[in-house]
C-alpha positions, 0 to 999 in steps of 0.5 A, a space after each residue: 394475493 398476486 398484488 401482495 406478493 408483487 409488493 413484498 417482492 418489490 419491497 425486498 428488492 428495495 432493501 437489497 439496493 439500500 444495503 449495497 456497500 459503498 465503494 472505497 475512496 477512489 479505489 485506493 484500498 488494496 488486497 493485502 498480500 498473505 503473511 506467512 512467515 514474512 510480510 512479503 516475498 524475498 524477491 519483492 523485498 529485493 526489488 523494493 530495497 534496491 529501488 529505494 537504496 538508489 534514492 538514498 544519500 548513503 544506501 549501504 547503511 540503510 536499514 529497513 523497517 517493517 514493510 507491508 504490501 497489497 495488490 490491486 488492479 487500477 485502470 487495468 494495470 496490476 500493481 503491488 503497493 508497498 508501505 514501509 520505513 527506512 533509516 538512512 544514516 548520514 555520511 558522517 554516521 549520524 542518523 538521518 532518521 526513519 523515513 516512511 515510504 510508499 512505492 509501487 511494483 508493476 508485475 505486468 511490466 517486468 517488476 518495474 519499481 516506482 517510488 511514490 514518496 519518501 518522507 512526508 515532504 510531498 505527501 503524508 505517507 502514513 495517511 496514504 498507506 492507511 487509506 490503502 489498508 497498509 497502516 505503517 507506523 515508522 519508529 520514532 528516532 
């Protein structure tokens, strides 16, 4: 009887190990920031839009699309990952098109802003945002 109980106990533990969820791809996923009534706070939106406007050709005319944000701890550092799109008009009032962006804000470091990518020249921003759990589909111009 004792051996039967031990075998059943061992078998049940083996099942638990096999059911352990696999970690996501390199800790890329984030926990979405709760949405109510807007996707991100006005203070966070101000940090993001100011940081991105500094890198645009015509920052005054920039129009931002939907932005989604999530937070995570990576290597002991608290970061907010933000995905969105921005339309930058050219100086001759022509449309520069909607450009996707991926940015980070570090609350533990005085809300430091880091633009990871703007447009898809260096990184496929849409894929990176989807991997992070923040799927943004920029409007097509």
